[in-house]
All heavy atoms as TSV, in Angstrom:
chain	resi	resn	atom	element	x	y	z
A	1	MET	N	N	-9.935	-19.674	8.241
A	1	MET	CA	C	-8.689	-19.358	7.777
A	1	MET	C	C	-7.709	-20.303	8.512
A	1	MET	O	O	-7.736	-20.530	9.679
A	1	MET	CB	C	-8.341	-17.899	8.091
A	1	MET	CG	C	-7.101	-17.472	7.450
A	1	MET	SD	S	-6.822	-15.684	7.547
A	1	MET	CE	C	-8.120	-15.103	6.476
A	2	THR	N	N	-6.789	-20.753	7.783
A	2	THR	CA	C	-5.713	-21.745	8.268
A	2	THR	C	C	-4.378	-21.049	8.232
A	2	THR	O	O	-3.953	-20.569	7.144
A	2	THR	CB	C	-5.739	-22.996	7.404
A	2	THR	OG1	O	-7.018	-23.536	7.400
A	2	THR	CG2	C	-4.743	-23.987	7.972
A	3	THR	N	N	-3.555	-21.161	9.307
A	3	THR	CA	C	-2.222	-20.564	9.288
A	3	THR	C	C	-1.247	-21.827	9.316
A	3	THR	O	O	-1.403	-22.801	9.965
A	3	THR	CB	C	-1.913	-19.894	10.598
A	3	THR	OG1	O	-2.821	-18.723	10.692
A	3	THR	CG2	C	-0.479	-19.370	10.612
A	4	VAL	N	N	-0.325	-21.840	8.269
A	4	VAL	CA	C	0.592	-22.871	8.024
A	4	VAL	C	C	1.985	-22.372	8.022
A	4	VAL	O	O	2.179	-21.181	7.461
A	4	VAL	CB	C	0.350	-23.649	6.760
A	4	VAL	CG1	C	1.153	-24.896	6.636
A	4	VAL	CG2	C	-1.171	-24.033	6.641
A	5	LYS	N	N	2.914	-23.085	8.619
A	5	LYS	CA	C	4.306	-22.586	8.529
A	5	LYS	C	C	5.096	-23.658	7.815
A	5	LYS	O	O	4.863	-24.809	7.954
A	5	LYS	CB	C	4.863	-22.418	9.960
A	5	LYS	CG	C	4.266	-21.247	10.716
A	5	LYS	CD	C	4.795	-20.983	12.063
A	5	LYS	CE	C	4.148	-19.810	12.684
A	5	LYS	NZ	N	4.817	-19.534	13.986
A	6	TYR	N	N	6.124	-23.161	7.061
A	6	TYR	CA	C	6.916	-23.973	6.332
A	6	TYR	C	C	8.502	-23.630	6.539
A	6	TYR	O	O	8.760	-22.479	6.644
A	6	TYR	CB	C	6.669	-23.864	4.729
A	6	TYR	CG	C	5.338	-24.128	4.328
A	6	TYR	CD1	C	4.355	-23.085	4.280
A	6	TYR	CD2	C	4.854	-25.328	3.873
A	6	TYR	CE1	C	3.048	-23.340	3.958
A	6	TYR	CE2	C	3.570	-25.543	3.466
A	6	TYR	CZ	C	2.706	-24.534	3.467
A	6	TYR	OH	O	1.435	-24.822	3.065
A	7	LYS	N	N	9.315	-24.620	6.520
A	7	LYS	CA	C	10.779	-24.444	6.525
A	7	LYS	C	C	11.122	-24.234	5.005
A	7	LYS	O	O	10.686	-25.005	4.176
A	7	LYS	CB	C	11.461	-25.621	7.139
A	7	LYS	CG	C	12.921	-25.552	7.078
A	7	LYS	CD	C	13.536	-26.794	7.684
A	7	LYS	CE	C	14.975	-26.804	7.579
A	7	LYS	NZ	N	15.559	-28.178	8.151
A	8	THR	N	N	12.021	-23.202	4.775
A	8	THR	CA	C	12.401	-22.916	3.376
A	8	THR	C	C	13.878	-22.649	3.337
A	8	THR	O	O	14.563	-22.540	4.403
A	8	THR	CB	C	11.656	-21.745	2.710
A	8	THR	OG1	O	12.145	-20.555	3.321
A	8	THR	CG2	C	10.130	-21.814	3.026
A	9	ASN	N	N	14.359	-22.420	2.069
A	9	ASN	CA	C	15.667	-21.835	1.923
A	9	ASN	C	C	15.644	-20.548	1.277
A	9	ASN	O	O	16.562	-20.050	0.572
A	9	ASN	CB	C	16.580	-22.827	1.006
A	9	ASN	CG	C	16.132	-23.025	-0.328
A	9	ASN	OD1	O	14.932	-22.706	-0.680
A	9	ASN	ND2	N	16.979	-23.543	-1.196
A	10	ILE	N	N	14.592	-19.808	1.563
A	10	ILE	CA	C	14.405	-18.405	1.088
A	10	ILE	C	C	15.228	-17.516	2.044
A	10	ILE	O	O	14.815	-17.414	3.255
A	10	ILE	CB	C	12.909	-18.009	1.051
A	10	ILE	CG1	C	12.200	-18.889	0.068
A	10	ILE	CG2	C	12.821	-16.460	0.708
A	10	ILE	CD1	C	10.594	-18.761	0.166
A	11	HIS	N	N	16.374	-17.045	1.728
A	11	HIS	CA	C	17.272	-16.430	2.662
A	11	HIS	C	C	17.590	-14.985	2.455
A	11	HIS	O	O	18.477	-14.437	3.196
A	11	HIS	CB	C	18.508	-17.260	2.777
A	11	HIS	CG	C	19.368	-17.322	1.564
A	11	HIS	ND1	N	19.109	-18.069	0.503
A	11	HIS	CD2	C	20.376	-16.510	1.197
A	11	HIS	CE1	C	19.942	-17.863	-0.501
A	11	HIS	NE2	N	20.753	-16.894	-0.149
A	12	CYS	N	N	17.149	-14.283	1.460
A	12	CYS	CA	C	17.466	-12.876	1.179
A	12	CYS	C	C	16.363	-12.233	0.457
A	12	CYS	O	O	15.411	-12.747	0.018
A	12	CYS	CB	C	18.810	-12.880	0.363
A	12	CYS	SG	S	18.615	-13.561	-1.306
A	13	GLY	N	N	16.659	-10.901	0.251
A	13	GLY	CA	C	15.672	-10.067	-0.473
A	13	GLY	C	C	15.446	-10.432	-1.867
A	13	GLY	O	O	14.335	-10.377	-2.438
A	14	SER	N	N	16.498	-10.836	-2.493
A	14	SER	CA	C	16.434	-11.333	-3.897
A	14	SER	C	C	15.624	-12.565	-3.926
A	14	SER	O	O	14.734	-12.687	-4.982
A	14	SER	CB	C	17.783	-11.609	-4.397
A	14	SER	OG	O	17.709	-12.057	-5.796
A	15	CYS	N	N	15.651	-13.429	-3.035
A	15	CYS	CA	C	14.779	-14.639	-3.038
A	15	CYS	C	C	13.386	-14.269	-2.763
A	15	CYS	O	O	12.482	-14.797	-3.433
A	15	CYS	CB	C	15.185	-15.588	-1.889
A	15	CYS	SG	S	16.841	-16.320	-1.992
A	16	ILE	N	N	13.101	-13.258	-1.974
A	16	ILE	CA	C	11.815	-12.761	-1.702
A	16	ILE	C	C	11.203	-12.263	-2.986
A	16	ILE	O	O	9.995	-12.499	-3.371
A	16	ILE	CB	C	11.755	-11.672	-0.628
A	16	ILE	CG1	C	12.193	-12.263	0.719
A	16	ILE	CG2	C	10.327	-11.010	-0.560
A	16	ILE	CD1	C	11.204	-13.116	1.319
A	17	LYS	N	N	11.911	-11.545	-3.819
A	17	LYS	CA	C	11.453	-10.947	-5.013
A	17	LYS	C	C	11.130	-12.062	-5.982
A	17	LYS	O	O	10.188	-11.959	-6.820
A	17	LYS	CB	C	12.536	-10.058	-5.699
A	17	LYS	CG	C	12.677	-8.779	-5.035
A	17	LYS	CD	C	13.680	-7.865	-5.777
A	17	LYS	CE	C	13.837	-6.524	-5.101
A	17	LYS	NZ	N	14.891	-5.699	-5.786
A	18	SER	N	N	11.926	-13.141	-5.966
A	18	SER	CA	C	11.670	-14.338	-6.866
A	18	SER	C	C	10.319	-15.042	-6.516
A	18	SER	O	O	9.645	-15.544	-7.409
A	18	SER	CB	C	12.784	-15.315	-6.807
A	18	SER	OG	O	13.937	-14.741	-7.329
A	19	VAL	N	N	10.113	-15.218	-5.255
A	19	VAL	CA	C	8.959	-15.917	-4.805
A	19	VAL	C	C	7.644	-15.053	-4.689
A	19	VAL	O	O	6.515	-15.692	-4.817
A	19	VAL	CB	C	9.221	-16.651	-3.424
A	19	VAL	CG1	C	9.234	-15.750	-2.269
A	19	VAL	CG2	C	8.426	-17.834	-3.248
A	20	THR	N	N	7.724	-13.814	-4.651
A	20	THR	CA	C	6.579	-12.930	-4.485
A	20	THR	C	C	5.567	-13.132	-5.632
A	20	THR	O	O	4.328	-13.300	-5.290
A	20	THR	CB	C	6.989	-11.488	-4.430
A	20	THR	OG1	O	7.770	-11.259	-3.214
A	20	THR	CG2	C	5.746	-10.574	-4.427
A	21	PRO	N	N	5.957	-13.166	-6.830
A	21	PRO	CA	C	4.833	-13.332	-7.882
A	21	PRO	C	C	4.043	-14.663	-7.775
A	21	PRO	O	O	2.902	-14.653	-7.968
A	21	PRO	CB	C	5.704	-13.219	-9.166
A	21	PRO	CG	C	6.883	-12.621	-8.903
A	21	PRO	CD	C	7.267	-12.998	-7.397
A	22	VAL	N	N	4.793	-15.679	-7.489
A	22	VAL	CA	C	4.074	-17.003	-7.483
A	22	VAL	C	C	3.160	-17.149	-6.218
A	22	VAL	O	O	2.095	-17.671	-6.297
A	22	VAL	CB	C	5.049	-18.215	-7.575
A	22	VAL	CG1	C	5.761	-18.234	-8.890
A	22	VAL	CG2	C	6.084	-18.248	-6.384
A	23	LEU	N	N	3.627	-16.571	-5.140
A	23	LEU	CA	C	2.722	-16.556	-3.916
A	23	LEU	C	C	1.577	-15.619	-4.090
A	23	LEU	O	O	0.466	-15.956	-3.687
A	23	LEU	CB	C	3.568	-16.264	-2.663
A	23	LEU	CG	C	4.567	-17.293	-2.199
A	23	LEU	CD1	C	5.345	-16.823	-1.070
A	23	LEU	CD2	C	3.766	-18.630	-1.901
A	24	ASN	N	N	1.865	-14.451	-4.637
A	24	ASN	CA	C	0.739	-13.483	-4.871
A	24	ASN	C	C	-0.354	-13.994	-5.825
A	24	ASN	O	O	-1.540	-13.591	-5.838
A	24	ASN	CB	C	1.318	-12.137	-5.324
A	24	ASN	CG	C	1.982	-11.431	-4.151
A	24	ASN	OD1	O	1.783	-11.747	-3.003
A	24	ASN	ND2	N	2.681	-10.390	-4.580
A	25	ASP	N	N	0.049	-14.942	-6.724
A	25	ASP	CA	C	-0.918	-15.487	-7.714
A	25	ASP	C	C	-1.815	-16.526	-7.122
A	25	ASP	O	O	-2.783	-16.972	-7.745
A	25	ASP	CB	C	-0.124	-16.070	-8.894
A	25	ASP	CG	C	0.272	-14.949	-9.878
A	25	ASP	OD1	O	-0.108	-13.790	-9.757
A	25	ASP	OD2	O	1.133	-15.313	-10.762
A	26	LEU	N	N	-1.523	-17.059	-5.912
A	26	LEU	CA	C	-2.332	-18.137	-5.273
A	26	LEU	C	C	-3.680	-17.547	-4.894
A	26	LEU	O	O	-3.646	-16.548	-4.085
A	26	LEU	CB	C	-1.635	-18.717	-4.146
A	26	LEU	CG	C	-0.422	-19.621	-4.585
A	26	LEU	CD1	C	0.378	-20.068	-3.375
A	26	LEU	CD2	C	-0.756	-20.803	-5.378
A	27	ASP	N	N	-4.814	-18.111	-5.362
A	27	ASP	CA	C	-6.116	-17.601	-4.971
A	27	ASP	C	C	-6.496	-17.869	-3.588
A	27	ASP	O	O	-7.239	-17.135	-2.949
A	27	ASP	CB	C	-7.218	-18.162	-5.859
A	27	ASP	CG	C	-7.055	-17.708	-7.283
A	27	ASP	OD1	O	-6.527	-16.565	-7.482
A	27	ASP	OD2	O	-7.513	-18.421	-8.238
A	28	ASN	N	N	-5.949	-18.865	-2.930
A	28	ASN	CA	C	-6.318	-19.322	-1.600
A	28	ASN	C	C	-5.475	-18.654	-0.547
A	28	ASN	O	O	-5.510	-19.000	0.621
A	28	ASN	CB	C	-6.317	-20.812	-1.436
A	28	ASN	CG	C	-4.937	-21.410	-1.644
A	28	ASN	OD1	O	-4.069	-20.834	-2.224
A	28	ASN	ND2	N	-4.784	-22.611	-1.009
A	29	LEU	N	N	-4.563	-17.806	-0.873
A	29	LEU	CA	C	-3.569	-17.272	0.026
A	29	LEU	C	C	-3.842	-15.793	0.360
A	29	LEU	O	O	-4.021	-14.934	-0.475
A	29	LEU	CB	C	-2.141	-17.328	-0.636
A	29	LEU	CG	C	-1.015	-17.003	0.225
A	29	LEU	CD1	C	-0.818	-18.056	1.341
A	29	LEU	CD2	C	0.373	-16.973	-0.554
A	30	ASP	N	N	-4.181	-15.585	1.624
A	30	ASP	CA	C	-4.579	-14.204	2.126
A	30	ASP	C	C	-3.437	-13.371	2.571
A	30	ASP	O	O	-3.419	-12.176	2.519
A	30	ASP	CB	C	-5.634	-14.288	3.233
A	30	ASP	CG	C	-6.934	-14.721	2.665
A	30	ASP	OD1	O	-7.186	-14.489	1.471
A	30	ASP	OD2	O	-7.726	-15.162	3.487
A	31	PHE	N	N	-2.372	-14.091	3.138
A	31	PHE	CA	C	-1.297	-13.404	3.760
A	31	PHE	C	C	-0.053	-14.244	3.748
A	31	PHE	O	O	-0.204	-15.527	3.893
A	31	PHE	CB	C	-1.603	-13.056	5.194
A	31	PHE	CG	C	-0.418	-12.568	6.029
A	31	PHE	CD1	C	-0.070	-11.242	6.050
A	31	PHE	CD2	C	0.190	-13.492	6.862
A	31	PHE	CE1	C	1.032	-10.852	6.794
A	31	PHE	CE2	C	1.325	-12.996	7.619
A	31	PHE	CZ	C	1.733	-11.695	7.595
A	32	TRP	N	N	1.109	-13.742	3.542
A	32	TRP	CA	C	2.356	-14.614	3.688
A	32	TRP	C	C	3.470	-13.641	4.122
A	32	TRP	O	O	3.476	-12.390	3.873
A	32	TRP	CB	C	2.660	-15.266	2.410
A	32	TRP	CG	C	3.067	-14.495	1.256
A	32	TRP	CD1	C	2.226	-13.920	0.308
A	32	TRP	CD2	C	4.401	-14.032	0.842
A	32	TRP	NE1	N	2.896	-13.162	-0.672
A	32	TRP	CE2	C	4.284	-13.199	-0.222
A	32	TRP	CE3	C	5.627	-14.226	1.459
A	32	TRP	CZ2	C	5.342	-12.616	-0.927
A	32	TRP	CZ3	C	6.738	-13.607	0.697
A	32	TRP	CH2	C	6.577	-12.880	-0.428
A	33	LYS	N	N	4.422	-14.260	4.879
A	33	LYS	CA	C	5.648	-13.547	5.243
A	33	LYS	C	C	6.777	-14.567	5.436
A	33	LYS	O	O	6.561	-15.750	5.713
A	33	LYS	CB	C	5.481	-12.700	6.454
A	33	LYS	CG	C	5.282	-13.439	7.728
A	33	LYS	CD	C	5.205	-12.594	8.996
A	33	LYS	CE	C	5.074	-13.365	10.167
A	33	LYS	NZ	N	5.047	-12.531	11.322
A	34	VAL	N	N	8.038	-14.152	5.246
A	34	VAL	CA	C	9.185	-15.061	5.527
A	34	VAL	C	C	9.979	-14.395	6.588
A	34	VAL	O	O	10.284	-13.217	6.544
A	34	VAL	CB	C	9.980	-15.254	4.241
A	34	VAL	CG1	C	11.201	-16.125	4.579
A	34	VAL	CG2	C	9.167	-15.765	3.167
A	35	ASP	N	N	10.286	-15.190	7.634
A	35	ASP	CA	C	11.183	-14.742	8.680
A	35	ASP	C	C	12.566	-15.059	8.283
A	35	ASP	O	O	13.065	-16.094	8.509
A	35	ASP	CB	C	10.773	-15.428	9.973
A	35	ASP	CG	C	11.530	-14.937	11.175
A	35	ASP	OD1	O	12.516	-14.133	11.008
A	35	ASP	OD2	O	11.344	-15.361	12.310
A	36	LEU	N	N	13.262	-14.086	7.702
A	36	LEU	CA	C	14.678	-14.150	7.266
A	36	LEU	C	C	15.650	-14.304	8.438
A	36	LEU	O	O	16.721	-14.757	8.270
A	36	LEU	CB	C	15.099	-13.051	6.250
A	36	LEU	CG	C	14.262	-12.933	5.061
A	36	LEU	CD1	C	14.764	-11.699	4.300
A	36	LEU	CD2	C	14.401	-14.109	4.178
A	37	GLU	N	N	15.232	-13.876	9.615
A	37	GLU	CA	C	16.069	-13.960	10.702
A	37	GLU	C	C	16.107	-15.368	11.404
A	37	GLU	O	O	17.089	-15.699	12.132
A	37	GLU	CB	C	15.724	-12.949	11.823
A	37	GLU	CG	C	15.678	-11.482	11.373
A	37	GLU	CD	C	17.092	-10.978	10.884
A	37	GLU	OE1	O	18.087	-11.352	11.568
A	37	GLU	OE2	O	17.138	-10.410	9.831
A	38	HIS	N	N	15.119	-16.065	11.188
A	38	HIS	CA	C	15.082	-17.482	11.741
A	38	HIS	C	C	15.970	-18.451	10.952
A	38	HIS	O	O	16.156	-18.293	9.755
A	38	HIS	CB	C	13.552	-17.958	11.683
A	38	HIS	CG	C	13.379	-19.207	12.533
A	38	HIS	ND1	N	13.713	-20.478	12.119
A	38	HIS	CD2	C	12.742	-19.383	13.704
A	38	HIS	CE1	C	13.366	-21.320	13.079
A	38	HIS	NE2	N	12.722	-20.683	13.966
A	39	ASP	N	N	16.635	-19.376	11.667
A	39	ASP	CA	C	17.503	-20.317	11.124
A	39	ASP	C	C	16.832	-21.125	9.995
A	39	ASP	O	O	17.493	-21.484	8.974
A	39	ASP	CB	C	18.087	-21.241	12.217
A	39	ASP	CG	C	19.165	-20.610	13.038
A	39	ASP	OD1	O	19.617	-19.453	12.683
A	39	ASP	OD2	O	19.400	-21.166	14.145
A	40	ASP	N	N	15.525	-21.425	10.147
A	40	ASP	CA	C	14.830	-22.237	9.140
A	40	ASP	C	C	14.073	-21.422	8.138
A	40	ASP	O	O	13.338	-22.006	7.361
A	40	ASP	CB	C	13.846	-23.178	9.879
A	40	ASP	CG	C	14.610	-24.331	10.574
A	40	ASP	OD1	O	15.718	-24.632	10.237
A	40	ASP	OD2	O	13.981	-24.807	11.629
A	41	LYS	N	N	14.396	-20.111	8.109
A	41	LYS	CA	C	13.748	-19.211	7.110
A	41	LYS	C	C	12.209	-19.573	7.002
A	41	LYS	O	O	11.790	-19.957	5.945
A	41	LYS	CB	C	14.395	-19.262	5.782
A	41	LYS	CG	C	15.926	-19.224	5.833
A	41	LYS	CD	C	16.342	-17.936	6.627
A	41	LYS	CE	C	17.863	-17.865	6.594
A	41	LYS	NZ	N	18.385	-16.993	7.662
A	42	ILE	N	N	11.480	-19.371	7.988
A	42	ILE	CA	C	10.032	-19.741	8.052
A	42	ILE	C	C	9.165	-18.935	7.279
A	42	ILE	O	O	9.142	-17.714	7.335
A	42	ILE	CB	C	9.485	-19.664	9.606
A	42	ILE	CG1	C	10.461	-20.507	10.507
A	42	ILE	CG2	C	8.062	-20.092	9.764
A	42	ILE	CD1	C	10.401	-21.960	10.247
A	43	LEU	N	N	8.477	-19.624	6.371
A	43	LEU	CA	C	7.395	-19.048	5.558
A	43	LEU	C	C	6.046	-19.225	6.273
A	43	LEU	O	O	5.686	-20.373	6.488
A	43	LEU	CB	C	7.328	-19.591	4.168
A	43	LEU	CG	C	6.106	-19.214	3.313
A	43	LEU	CD1	C	6.038	-17.741	3.068
A	43	LEU	CD2	C	6.134	-20.097	2.017
A	44	GLU	N	N	5.373	-18.216	6.687
A	44	GLU	CA	C	4.087	-18.364	7.306
A	44	GLU	C	C	2.985	-17.762	6.373
A	44	GLU	O	O	3.161	-16.778	5.809
A	44	GLU	CB	C	4.064	-17.513	8.648
A	44	GLU	CG	C	2.732	-17.508	9.414
A	44	GLU	CD	C	2.693	-16.761	10.577
A	44	GLU	OE1	O	3.742	-16.484	11.263
A	44	GLU	OE2	O	1.600	-16.306	11.022
A	45	VAL	N	N	1.968	-18.602	6.240
A	45	VAL	CA	C	0.897	-18.260	5.305
A	45	VAL	C	C	-0.525	-18.357	5.961
A	45	VAL	O	O	-0.537	-19.170	6.957
A	45	VAL	CB	C	0.860	-19.134	3.981
A	45	VAL	CG1	C	2.222	-18.979	3.319
A	45	VAL	CG2	C	0.591	-20.624	4.301
A	46	LYS	N	N	-1.401	-17.573	5.483
A	46	LYS	CA	C	-2.809	-17.760	5.963
A	46	LYS	C	C	-3.718	-18.165	4.759
A	46	LYS	O	O	-3.725	-17.316	3.738
A	46	LYS	CB	C	-3.337	-16.442	6.586
A	46	LYS	CG	C	-2.723	-16.140	7.924
A	46	LYS	CD	C	-3.268	-14.922	8.584
A	46	LYS	CE	C	-2.508	-14.543	9.823
A	46	LYS	NZ	N	-2.459	-15.518	10.843
A	47	LEU	N	N	-4.278	-19.308	4.811
A	47	LEU	CA	C	-4.958	-19.783	3.670
A	47	LEU	C	C	-6.436	-19.786	3.901
A	47	LEU	O	O	-6.932	-19.982	5.084
A	47	LEU	CB	C	-4.578	-21.377	3.464
A	47	LEU	CG	C	-3.092	-21.609	3.170
A	47	LEU	CD1	C	-2.887	-23.222	3.278
A	47	LEU	CD2	C	-2.702	-21.124	1.821
A	48	ASP	N	N	-7.246	-19.581	2.749
A	48	ASP	CA	C	-8.655	-19.693	2.782
A	48	ASP	C	C	-9.266	-21.091	2.972
A	48	ASP	O	O	-10.334	-21.406	3.310
A	48	ASP	CB	C	-9.287	-19.072	1.492
A	48	ASP	CG	C	-9.112	-17.584	1.482
A	48	ASP	OD1	O	-8.927	-16.993	2.548
A	48	ASP	OD2	O	-9.175	-17.010	0.408
A	49	ASP	N	N	-8.360	-21.992	2.591
A	49	ASP	CA	C	-8.822	-23.474	2.567
A	49	ASP	C	C	-7.653	-24.388	3.168
A	49	ASP	O	O	-6.690	-23.875	3.828
A	49	ASP	CB	C	-9.149	-23.935	1.115
A	49	ASP	CG	C	-7.985	-23.623	0.223
A	49	ASP	OD1	O	-6.863	-23.626	0.639
A	49	ASP	OD2	O	-8.350	-23.535	-1.001
A	50	GLU	N	N	-7.773	-25.590	2.986
A	50	GLU	CA	C	-6.774	-26.593	3.503
A	50	GLU	C	C	-5.748	-27.010	2.475
A	50	GLU	O	O	-4.979	-27.960	2.640
A	50	GLU	CB	C	-7.501	-27.764	4.092
A	50	GLU	CG	C	-8.460	-27.533	5.203
A	50	GLU	CD	C	-7.744	-27.060	6.444
A	50	GLU	OE1	O	-6.665	-27.505	6.726
A	50	GLU	OE2	O	-8.308	-26.147	7.077
A	51	ASP	N	N	-5.684	-26.338	1.265
A	51	ASP	CA	C	-4.763	-26.670	0.141
A	51	ASP	C	C	-3.376	-26.209	0.445
A	51	ASP	O	O	-2.886	-25.316	-0.195
A	51	ASP	CB	C	-5.335	-26.175	-1.170
A	51	ASP	CG	C	-4.530	-26.663	-2.294
A	51	ASP	OD1	O	-3.761	-27.670	-2.152
A	51	ASP	OD2	O	-4.711	-26.168	-3.363
A	52	LYS	N	N	-2.713	-26.952	1.353
A	52	LYS	CA	C	-1.309	-26.559	1.764
A	52	LYS	C	C	-0.391	-26.926	0.654
A	52	LYS	O	O	0.621	-26.248	0.493
A	52	LYS	CB	C	-0.852	-27.300	2.974
A	52	LYS	CG	C	-1.800	-26.972	4.177
A	52	LYS	CD	C	-1.494	-28.007	5.351
A	52	LYS	CE	C	-2.420	-27.911	6.529
A	52	LYS	NZ	N	-2.136	-28.901	7.545
A	53	ASP	N	N	-0.669	-27.911	-0.277
A	53	ASP	CA	C	0.202	-28.324	-1.386
A	53	ASP	C	C	0.330	-27.299	-2.417
A	53	ASP	O	O	1.371	-27.149	-3.114
A	53	ASP	CB	C	-0.308	-29.637	-1.923
A	53	ASP	CG	C	-0.123	-30.790	-1.083
A	53	ASP	OD1	O	0.767	-30.733	-0.071
A	53	ASP	OD2	O	-0.786	-31.821	-1.337
A	54	SER	N	N	-0.643	-26.418	-2.585
A	54	SER	CA	C	-0.517	-25.227	-3.515
A	54	SER	C	C	0.640	-24.321	-3.218
A	54	SER	O	O	1.278	-23.902	-4.134
A	54	SER	CB	C	-1.873	-24.496	-3.664
A	54	SER	OG	O	-2.110	-23.860	-2.390
A	55	VAL	N	N	0.821	-24.100	-1.983
A	55	VAL	CA	C	1.973	-23.231	-1.495
A	55	VAL	C	C	3.315	-24.022	-1.748
A	55	VAL	O	O	4.248	-23.400	-2.305
A	55	VAL	CB	C	1.891	-22.925	0.000
A	55	VAL	CG1	C	3.099	-22.123	0.428
A	55	VAL	CG2	C	0.609	-22.125	0.254
A	56	ILE	N	N	3.371	-25.252	-1.513
A	56	ILE	CA	C	4.577	-26.002	-1.724
A	56	ILE	C	C	4.947	-26.055	-3.223
A	56	ILE	O	O	5.992	-25.871	-3.635
A	56	ILE	CB	C	4.418	-27.442	-1.211
A	56	ILE	CG1	C	4.399	-27.422	0.295
A	56	ILE	CG2	C	5.554	-28.424	-1.653
A	56	ILE	CD1	C	4.038	-28.782	1.053
A	57	LYS	N	N	3.920	-26.287	-4.028
A	57	LYS	CA	C	4.111	-26.362	-5.548
A	57	LYS	C	C	4.598	-24.984	-6.042
A	57	LYS	O	O	5.531	-24.904	-6.911
A	57	LYS	CB	C	2.781	-26.746	-6.198
A	57	LYS	CG	C	2.554	-28.243	-6.107
A	57	LYS	CD	C	1.177	-28.566	-6.754
A	57	LYS	CE	C	0.756	-29.930	-6.520
A	57	LYS	NZ	N	-0.558	-30.297	-6.962
A	58	ALA	N	N	3.968	-23.946	-5.543
A	58	ALA	CA	C	4.362	-22.567	-6.030
A	58	ALA	C	C	5.773	-22.189	-5.627
A	58	ALA	O	O	6.507	-21.662	-6.500
A	58	ALA	CB	C	3.351	-21.557	-5.385
A	59	VAL	N	N	6.167	-22.460	-4.435
A	59	VAL	CA	C	7.526	-22.125	-3.977
A	59	VAL	C	C	8.576	-23.009	-4.732
A	59	VAL	O	O	9.533	-22.489	-5.108
A	59	VAL	CB	C	7.627	-22.322	-2.371
A	59	VAL	CG1	C	9.143	-22.162	-1.948
A	59	VAL	CG2	C	6.796	-21.300	-1.694
A	60	LYS	N	N	8.292	-24.229	-4.864
A	60	LYS	CA	C	9.110	-25.167	-5.614
A	60	LYS	C	C	9.294	-24.609	-7.098
A	60	LYS	O	O	10.343	-24.744	-7.717
A	60	LYS	CB	C	8.690	-26.592	-5.577
A	60	LYS	CG	C	8.982	-27.294	-4.246
A	60	LYS	CD	C	8.606	-28.693	-4.271
A	60	LYS	CE	C	9.064	-29.326	-2.928
A	60	LYS	NZ	N	8.770	-30.763	-2.904
A	61	SER	N	N	8.131	-24.205	-7.637
A	61	SER	CA	C	8.262	-23.724	-9.035
A	61	SER	C	C	9.154	-22.521	-9.163
A	61	SER	O	O	9.657	-22.191	-10.271
A	61	SER	CB	C	6.801	-23.402	-9.518
A	61	SER	OG	O	6.321	-22.226	-9.015
A	62	ALA	N	N	9.307	-21.765	-8.084
A	62	ALA	CA	C	10.215	-20.548	-8.123
A	62	ALA	C	C	11.682	-20.973	-7.828
A	62	ALA	O	O	12.527	-20.207	-7.756
A	62	ALA	CB	C	9.752	-19.600	-7.046
A	63	GLY	N	N	11.845	-22.254	-7.639
A	63	GLY	CA	C	13.229	-22.799	-7.443
A	63	GLY	C	C	13.731	-22.914	-6.010
A	63	GLY	O	O	14.944	-23.058	-5.803
A	64	PHE	N	N	12.784	-22.931	-5.027
A	64	PHE	CA	C	13.196	-22.996	-3.666
A	64	PHE	C	C	12.745	-24.279	-3.054
A	64	PHE	O	O	11.820	-24.995	-3.472
A	64	PHE	CB	C	12.602	-21.869	-2.810
A	64	PHE	CG	C	13.123	-20.481	-3.387
A	64	PHE	CD1	C	12.381	-19.781	-4.212
A	64	PHE	CD2	C	14.435	-20.048	-2.987
A	64	PHE	CE1	C	12.892	-18.558	-4.716
A	64	PHE	CE2	C	14.838	-18.786	-3.481
A	64	PHE	CZ	C	14.079	-18.054	-4.302
A	65	GLU	N	N	13.467	-24.651	-1.877
A	65	GLU	CA	C	13.025	-25.858	-1.095
A	65	GLU	C	C	12.005	-25.387	-0.030
A	65	GLU	O	O	12.097	-24.365	0.387
A	65	GLU	CB	C	14.268	-26.421	-0.387
A	65	GLU	CG	C	15.359	-26.931	-1.405
A	65	GLU	CD	C	16.578	-27.402	-0.723
A	65	GLU	OE1	O	16.605	-27.554	0.593
A	65	GLU	OE2	O	17.557	-27.638	-1.379
A	66	ILE	N	N	11.062	-26.282	0.190
A	66	ILE	CA	C	9.995	-26.011	1.175
A	66	ILE	C	C	9.525	-27.237	1.790
A	66	ILE	O	O	9.385	-28.306	1.178
A	66	ILE	CB	C	8.943	-25.143	0.507
A	66	ILE	CG1	C	7.809	-24.857	1.478
A	66	ILE	CG2	C	8.301	-25.926	-0.687
A	66	ILE	CD1	C	6.744	-23.833	1.007
A	67	GLU	N	N	9.268	-27.144	3.151
A	67	GLU	CA	C	8.769	-28.313	3.885
A	67	GLU	C	C	7.862	-27.846	4.961
A	67	GLU	O	O	8.210	-26.931	5.729
A	67	GLU	CB	C	9.956	-29.058	4.501
A	67	GLU	CG	C	9.664	-30.244	5.345
A	67	GLU	CD	C	10.982	-30.782	5.967
A	67	GLU	OE1	O	12.019	-30.798	5.430
A	67	GLU	OE2	O	10.834	-31.329	7.081
A	68	GLU	N	N	6.655	-28.441	5.097
A	68	GLU	CA	C	5.749	-28.046	6.020
A	68	GLU	C	C	6.209	-28.386	7.451
A	68	GLU	O	O	6.810	-29.456	7.683
A	68	GLU	CB	C	4.421	-28.655	5.856
A	68	GLU	CG	C	3.378	-28.218	6.878
A	68	GLU	CD	C	1.990	-28.862	6.698
A	68	GLU	OE1	O	1.790	-29.450	5.614
A	68	GLU	OE2	O	1.132	-28.598	7.531
A	69	ILE	N	N	6.076	-27.454	8.387
A	69	ILE	CA	C	6.398	-27.720	9.733
A	69	ILE	C	C	5.229	-28.180	10.536
A	69	ILE	O	O	4.149	-27.518	10.472
A	69	ILE	CB	C	7.021	-26.484	10.437
A	69	ILE	CG1	C	8.223	-25.996	9.675
A	69	ILE	CG2	C	7.318	-26.672	11.870
A	69	ILE	CD1	C	8.687	-24.603	10.241
A	70	GLN	N	N	5.245	-29.404	11.067
A	70	GLN	CA	C	4.086	-29.975	11.786
A	70	GLN	C	C	3.966	-29.413	13.217
A	70	GLN	O	O	4.774	-28.966	13.844
A	70	GLN	CB	C	4.230	-31.482	11.873
A	70	GLN	CG	C	4.311	-32.096	10.583
A	70	GLN	CD	C	3.132	-31.934	9.688
A	70	GLN	OE1	O	2.035	-32.015	10.220
A	70	GLN	NE2	N	3.183	-31.740	8.476
């Protein structure tokens, strides 16, 4: 299992509602959460594989900005 963190512009409960369906539809995603209190609105995910781009594509498809944190 791989844990990856991303900087996003997901900043409120409405944003969470918008992104929830696309993240829940990812087959390789076991867990996700967004830290709305953090300045960078960190999205933390646990992946079954190394396909980090699937998360980026899903979040962008919901209309949000996302960037992996190294």
